N, C-alpha and C positions, 0 to 999 in steps of 0.2 A: 709824314705825321702832322707837320704844320698845316699842310693843305687840307688834310682831312679834318683837323680841328677847326679850320675856318669855314668848312662847308657845313658843318652841323648847325652852327647858329643861323646861317643863312636859310637852311632848309626849315628850321623851326620858325623863322620869321615868315617864310612864305606860307607855311601851314597856318600860322597865327592869323595872317592877313586873310587867308581863304576862309577860315572859320569866322573871322570878324565880319566879312562881307555876307556870310551865310546867315548868321544869327542876329546881326544888328537890326535888320528890319523886323524880325520876329519880336525882339525885345522892345522895340519902339511901338509896335502894334499892341503888345501886352500892356505897356505903360499907358498908352492912349485909352485902352479899354477901361483900365482901373480909374483913370481920371474921369472918363465919361460916366462911370458908375457913381463915383463920388460927387460929380457935378449934378447928375440927375437926382441924387438924394436931396439936393437943395432946391430943386424945381418946385413950382407950386403943386404940380400933380403928384410928386413923390415925397412931399413933406410928411414927417412923422405925425401921428395922430395927436392932436392937441388934447389937453386935459379938459374934460367936460364933467362938471359935478352932476351926479345923478340924484335927482330929487324923487323920493318915493311917492307912491299914491297913498296918502295918509289914511284913506278909507280902507285900503287893502294893500298894505306894504308887502313887497316881495321879500323873500328870505335872504337874498344876497345883494341888495342894493348898496350895502355899506362895505362890501369886501375890498373895494379899491382904496379905502381910507389908509391902510397901512403902507401902500405904495406911493401915496401922494406926498409931496414935499410940505414943509411947514406952511409956506405961503399958500399952496393949493388947499391945504386943510382949512386955513382961515377963510379963504374965499368960499369953500364948500359949506362951512358952518354958517357964514353970513347968509348964503342963499337959502339954507335950510330954515334958519330963523325967520327970514322974511316970508317965505312961502308958508311956514307953519302959522305965523300970525294971521295971514290972510285966510287960511283954511279954518283957523280956530274961531273966526267970527261967525261961521255958519253953524256952529254947534248950538243946539237949542238951549236957551238959558234955563229952562225948567227941568232939564235933564241933569240932575245932580251927579250921577255916576260918571257920565261922559265929561262934565265940567271938571270934576275932580281928577279924572285921568288926564285931561288936557293940561291942567295946572302942573301935574307931575312931569309931563313931557317938557313943558316950558322951563321948569326948574332944572331938569336934566340937561337941556340945551345950554342954559346959563352956566351949569356946572362945568362944562368943557372950557368955557371962557375963564372961569375962576381957576381951573387947573393950569391954564397957560399963564395966568398972572402969578400963581404960586411958583411956577417954574422960574420965572424971572427973579422972584424974591429969593428962591433957594440958591440960585447961581451967585447971588450977591453975598450969601452967608459964608463966612470963613469957618472952616472946621477947627482951626487952631488959632484963634484971634490973638492970644497973648504969647505966641511962640516967638522967641528971640534967640539969636545965635551971636552973642557978643564976641569981640576979639579978646584973646587971653582969658578964657572963661575960668571961673573957679568951680569948685565941687558943687556948691549950692546952686549956681547958675545952670550947671549941667543937670542937676536934679530937677530944677524947675522946668527946663526944656523937656526932660524925659516925662515929667508928670503931665505936661501939656499934650505931648504926643500920645500918651496913654489915654487921656480923655478923648482925644481924636479917634483913637481906635475903638473906644466904647461907642462913640457916636456913629462910627462907620458900621459897627455891628448892628446898631439899631436900624440904620438905613437898609442893610442887607436883609434883616428880618422883615422889614416893610416890603422889600422887593419880593421876597418869597411869599409873603401873604398875598400880594397883588397877583402873582402868578397863579396861586391857588384860586383866588377870586375870579381870575380870567377864565380858568377852566370851568368853574361853576357857572359863570355867565354864559359860556358857550352851550353848556347842557341846558340852561334855562331857555336859551334861544331855540334850540331844537324842540323842546317841549311846547313852547308857545306857537311855533310853526304848525305843529300837529294839532294843537287846540284850535287854531284859526281855520285849518283845513276841515275840521270836523264840526265847525260851528255854522249856525245859520240864524238869520233874523237879528233880533236884538243882541243875542250872545255874540254874533259875528262882529258887531261894532265894538263891543267891549274887548273881544279877543284881538282885534286889529290894534286898538290903543295899547293893550298890554304888550303885544309884539313890538310895536314901535318904541315904547318906553324901554323894553329890554335891549333893543338894538342901540338906542342912544346911550343907555347906561354902559353898554359894552364899549362903545367908542370912548366914553369918559374913562373907563378902566384902562383902555389902551393908552390914552394920553397920560394918565397917572403913572403907569408903568414906564412909559418912555421918559417921563420927567425924572423919576427916581433913578433909572439906569443912566441918564445923562450926567447927573451930578454925582452918582455913585462912582463912575469911572474917574471923574475929576478928583474926588476926595481920595480915592486909592492912590492915584499918582502923587498927590500932595503928601500923603503919609509916607510913601516910599522915599520921596525926595527928602522929607524931614528926617527920616531914619538914617539916611546916608549922611546928612549934615551932622546928626547927633554922633555918629561913629567918628567922624572927623573931629568933632568938638572934643571927644574923649582923648584924642591924641595930643591936643594942645592945652590940656588942663595945667593950671599953675597953682602953687600952694598959696593959701590965704589964712593968715592968723585970725582974721575976723570970723571967717567961716568956722575955724576950729573952736573959737569961743562960743559961737552960736550953737554949734552941734553939741558941745558939752552941756550947755544949758538945756537943750532939748532932751538929752539923755537923762539929766537930773530930773527934769520935769516928768519924764516917762516913769522913772523909778518911783517918784512920789505917787503918781496915779496908780501904778501897779500895787504899791503898798496899801493905798486907800481902798482900792477895789477888793484886794485880797482880804483885808480886814472886814469889810462889809459882808463879803460872802461867808467868811468864817463865822461871823456873829449870827447870820441868818441860819446857817447850817446847824449851829450849836443850840438853836432854840428848839426845845423839846415839848412845847405846849401841845397836848393831844387835842385833835380836832377831827370830828367826823364830817364836817361840812366840806363837800368836794370843791366848792368855790374857793374857800380859803386855801386848801391844799394846792389847787390849780394856780392861784395867784402866787403862792410861795415858789412853786416849781418854775413858773415863768420868770419870776424875779431872779432866781438863781441862774436860769439859762441866760437871761440878759446880762448878768454880771460876768458870767463865764465868757460870753462873746466880747464884752467890753475889755476884759482882761486879756483876751487873745489879741484884740486890736492893739492895745498898748504894747504888748510884748513884740508884736510884729513891727510896730512903729519904732520901737527902741532899736530893734535889729537893723532897720533901715538907717537910722542915725549912726549906729556903730560901723556899718559898712562905709558910709560917707566919711566918717572920721578916719577909718583905715586908709581909704583912698587919699584923703587930704594929707595924712601923715607920711605916706610913701612918696608924695610929691615934694616934701621938705627935704632938700638936699643936705641940710645941716643937721637934721634929726637922725636918731638911731633907726636901724632897720626894724620894722615891725612885722610880725608874722601875719599870715593871711587869717581872716576870720571866716572860716568855712565850717559850718556845723549843720548836720542834716537832721538833728533831733527836733529842732524847733519847727522846721517845715513839715516834717513827717507828723509830728503831734498836731500841728495846725490843720493839716489835711484831715486827720482822723477826727478832730473836734468839729470841723465844719461839716463833715459827712454825718456824724452822729447827731449833731444839733439839727441838721436839716431833716433827718428822719424823725427825730423826736418832735420837732415843730409841726410836721405833718400829722403826727399822731395826736398832738394836743388840739390842733384845729378840728380834727374829726370828733374829738371828745366834746369840745365846746358846741359844735353844731348839733351833736346828739343830745346834749343837755338842754340847750336853749333853743331848740327848733320852734317851740311854740311861744317864745317870749317876744317882746317888742325889740325893734332895731336898736333902741337906746341902750338896752341891757347888753347887747353884743358889741357896742362900739368900743368899750374899754378893752375887751379881749382882742379885738382886731387891732387896736393901737399897740398892744403888746406884741402881737404877731408881726406888725409892720416894722416896729423898732428892731426886733430880733432878726427879721429877714434883711433889713438894711444893714445891720451889723455884720451878718454873714457875708453879704455882698462886698462890703468894705474889706473884710478880712481876706476874702478871696482875691481882691485887687491888690492888697498889701502883699499877699503871698507871691503874686506874679511880679510885683515891684522888686521884692527881695531877690527873686531869681535873676532879674535883669541887672540888679546892682552887683550880684555876685559875679556875673559875667564881666561887667565893667571893671570890677576889682581885679579879676584875673588878667584882663587886658593891660591895665595900668601896671600891675606887678610884673607882668612879662616884659613890658616895655622898659621898666626901670631896673629890674633885678635880673633879667635874663629869662630865656625860655625854659631852661632846666629847673628853675626855682619853682615853677608852677605846674610841672608835669603831673604830679599825683593829683592835685586839685582839679586840673583840667580833665583828666581821665574820669575822676569821680563825678564832675559836673556833666560830662558827656553821657556817662552811664545813667545819671538821674534824668537827663533830658530824654534819653531813649526810653526809660521806664515811664516817664510821664506821657510820652507819645503812645506807647503801647497801652497804657491805662486809658487814655482817651479813645483809642481805637477799640479797646475791649469793652468800654462802656457805651459803645454806639448802639442805639436801639434799632433792632432789626424788625420786630413786630411785637405785639402785645397779646397776652392771654389773660382774660378776665382783668383787664386794666393793669396788668403787671408787665413791665418791659422785659423783653427777651433780648439779651445782649450776648456778644461772643464770649464775654467772661462767664456768664451763667452757663452757656453751652459747654464751655471748657470744664467748668465745675461738674456738670452732669456727666461728662465723659470720664472725668477722673473718678467720680463715684462708681460708675459702672465698671470701669477697668479695675478699680480697687476691689470691688465685690467679686469680680471674676478671678483676680489673683488670690484673694482670700479663700474662695471656694477651692481653687486649685491646690493651694498649700494645705488646706484641710484634708483634701482627698489624698495628697501625697503622705501626710502624717499618718492617716489611718492605714494606708497601704504599708507603711513602714512598720506599724504595730503588728500587722498581720504577718509580715515577713519575719519579724523577730518572735513570732508565736506568743505575743502578749494578749491577743484577742483573736476570736474566730473571724473568718473571712465574711461570713454572712452577716454577722452583727455589725461589723465595721462598714460593710456595704450599705446596709439599711441606714445606719447613722449618718453616713456620708450623703446619701440622697436626701434625708430629712434636713440636714444642715444646708445643703445646696439650695433647696426650695425656700428655706427660712431666710437665707441671705438674699435671694431674689425678691422675696416679699418686702424685706426691710429696705432694699435699694429702691423698690418701686415707691414705697411710702416717702422716702427721702427725696426722690426726684419730683414727686408730686408737690411736696412742700416747697422745694426750690422753685418750682414753676409758679408758686403762689396759689395753688389750689387748696381749698379747705379740706384737710384729711378727715375732719370730723364728720363730713358729709359722705363718707364712703359707704355708709349704710344705705343711702339712696342709690348709689351705684350698684351695691350688692342687690338691692331690690330690683333694679332694672335688669341686672344680669340673671336673676332668678326667673324673670319673665322670659328672657331669651332662651334660658336653659330649658324651660318648660316647653318651648316650641321647637327651635332648631338645633339647640346644643345638648339635647338630652343624652344622645349616645356618647358625646365627648365627655360630658360631665359624669356620666355613669362609669366610663373607663377611668376617669380621674379619681373618683371615690374608690373604685375597686383597686386602683394602684396604691392608694394610701392604706387600704385595708391589708393588702399584701405586704406592705413595708412594715406596718406596725404589728399586725397579728402574726406575721411570719409563718404562714402555712407552707410557704415555699421560700427557697433561698437559692442564691446563685450557686450552680454546680449540682443541683438536684436532678435526678433522672426521673422524668415524669412521662406519663402517658395520658393523653386527653381523650375525652369522650368522642371527639371527632376523628380519632385515629392517629393524631400527631404523637410521635415518640422521639424523645431526645433529651438533651441536657439544657438547663436554663443558663443563659449567658448574661442577660441584663434584665433587670426589672425597672421599667420606667413608669412614668405617671400614666401614660395612655396605653401602653402595650408592653409585652414581655417578649424577649428574643429567645428562641429555642433553636438549637443546632441539632439536626436530625442525623441519622446514621449515614446519610448520603452527603454530609457536610453542607446541607442547605439550611440557611437561616430563615426561620419563619417568625413573623411578627404576629403574635396572638393577642387579641384584645383582652384586657384584664378582666372584663366581665365574664369571659368564658371560664376563668379560674374560680371566680366567686359563685357564679350561678350554675355552672356545670359540674360534672363528676370528673375528678382528677385523681389519677393513681400516682402517688409519690413513692417511688421505690426506695428513696433515701430520706424519709422524713425524720424518723427517730433512730431506727436501727438500719444501717445499710445492708445488713446480711439478710438475704431472702432465699427461699428454696424454690428450685425449678425441677421439673420432671422431664427427663429426656427418654422418650420411648424408642425401643429398638426390638428387633426380632432375630432369632437364630433358628437353625434347622432342628428338627426333632432328634437328629442323631447326636447333637451336641450334649456334652456333660454340663448340667446346670451349675455344679460347683465351679467348674473351670470358667464357665461364662461369668459367674459372679466375681471370681478372682480377677478376670481380665477387665471387667467393667470398673472395679475399684481401682485397679492399676491405672487405667486410662483417666479416671477422674482425678487421681493424684497428680497427674502430669499437667493438668490445666492450672494456670497460675491464679485464676480467680476463685478457685475452690477454697472454701473455708471449713475447717474442721476443729472441733474442740470436744471437751468431755460431754457437752450437752447436744451439740449438733454434729452428727456423724453422717458420712455418706452411706447410703443403703442401696441395695439392688433387690427389686421386687419382681416376682414372677406373677404377672397380671392375668394370664389366661393362655388357653390353647387355641391358637388361631387356625385358620384353614391351611396355612402353609408354613407356619413357624410357631415357636414358643415365644410368646409376647412378654418381654421384660420392660421394666421402667427403672432408669437410673435416677434416684432421688438424691440431689446434691445441693448443698448450701453454698451460695456464691456471695462475694462482696461486691455490691453494686457500684461502690466508688471506684473499683478497679475495672469496671466495664466501661469501655469507651463508647461514645455515641456512634462511632463509625463502625463498630463491630457487632456481632451477634453471638451471645453466649452458647446458644444451641449448636451453632456451627462448630464452635471449638470442641465441644464434647463429642459430637458426631464424628469429627475428624479423628480424634484420639481413639474412639471406640473402633473405628475401621482399621486403624493401624494395629491396635492391640489384637483384634480378632485375626488379622492376617498373620501376625507373628505366632499366634497360638493355634492356628489351623482351624479356627471356628468358622463354620460356613454360615454366610448370610443367605437365606434361601430366596429363590425366585418363586413367584406364584406357580403352583402345581395343580394338575388335573389328572385324575385316574380315568382311563378309558377301558371299559369292559366290553369284549367282543363275544358274542354267543352265536353258535352254528346249529342248524336243524336240517332233517331229511325232507325230501320232497314228498308230500303225501300222495298215496295211490289214488288213482281216479276211480271213482265208484260209478258204475253205469246205472243210470236211472231207468227203472222198468217202464216199458212202454205200455200204454193203455190200449186195450183192445176195444 
């Protein structure tokens, strides 16, 4: 065993040396080849293509000479722009001085080239700008120092949103610029002579402007990413700052003074608003009324600002007090009423402000600008106040989160469970509301949002459920025999279509369409009805006639002029469903019931009389035949007899083969199913009864009369001599 174990490593070593001798030259050759390839890439003949700026023919610029700009480095772009400016200045000298159009176009091109240089200078200036210049993170911070840092970061976020908006606008402008370039290329291609020179300048100007837009977008994106990183870093430091807060009695005194000052302002604003509202001086001047309404709106926004500012101070006071280890435990200040009311006030005031602006424009469209300036100052102040109120609302939400963090750190996790769950639910609701208010598209300048679509779905589902419940209630009345089936069916159909019409009007109003202009829509529909929808509209009107006039009802046994016979199952707006004897459902257009002849066997009185013809042999006793026929009729369950309507047997005539009788019987049509035939029932019972009583039903007979005669004697004809 020991010898075998020693042999295995040796065998492996021999195999390893064999493989090494076999593959080592191959590996060396492969490495040498790779080295040769990498070395040849650095040889003069294999050197990568150097950057060469492309200068267009200014008299006839190509459509794609500028496309390499985006792949060039900043240094290469600067070199390219310098060459473009130099060549353009040389070419510009050859433009005739007396040609004002070309000189004006050349000036615009020179200005656009200089605009790229200005964009680069602005980039250097933007990179030097600090998004949060006053931001500080001191050691052992107090509540007010934390609030100051939070306010500075909030201002940075607003600046960042402005830059993001600018970036989105530049992207949109870039797309429009590309469209303009394509149009100018087509114009240059289709131009000739004098127009060709102007089209060439227009294309060159559009191309250089597009390069300027590319540089502006690149500049904005460059410092946009830097600002985003700085704000994220500042937010991280702010959270750490919250963990190291210390109590400050000076901050407590300052916060108390701020709360007292807010109370005084709230009282003053409330008093002013109450005094204006209590003024009952009648005035028919719309300008005075508008000024009063805008003043009240401004006071309402100011009052909301002070209330939100006071709430911020109360939250800071609560955070500062919980940091005081010597003080008593203070409860959390969590109240949803203020924020909910603030959100409602901001939304209502924004809508009302838009309405007031449209009113002022409608009133003062023909006046001078000075007359409108004071109104726009009102609108500007109210709009600024609403923006500040919105910012204060967001500040309060952050302060509440900070308060929960501090309380959780000081008093334990379980002390803030209910408030944290409530805050999380409110954040989820705010996110859902933001998503629900996202504008998908517009209809007549009205935004269509997921919230609006959800409301429309709720309306339609509610109408559907209401119609279903109404139908169920009417069917229940029929089952309890409080109303007839036909009347409840007609009422249900009318209510169903009424609900649909109401839902349609509500949906149109929710979409922002003017329902007062439905008359125009009706006029347009009437034109369409007159041409292509005549048959459909005729069936619709006929259906309404059938529902209201009630010449037919569900369950009636009808026979149409076309030969259709059966019971009515449904009466719809366009057609009526009839079930025939063969259990076949036929959809009959409603116009056939109104314009054609219809036999309704169950319109007023379901009892009708039928005539069943039969024949017996001449040897039969007529009295026995009459008795048998009456007995057979009594056995049929649809036979109706009373003191006025009795079954009769009539002898109608003497036929060639039989005595012709007719069974005249009254039947209840409601008992006749559409799958059966009343004549067949009576014929079957007559046959049974005749067989029991031995009455013969004759076959067709013929009498054959045979007559015989003698052969006549032959008479010899006399011969002529």
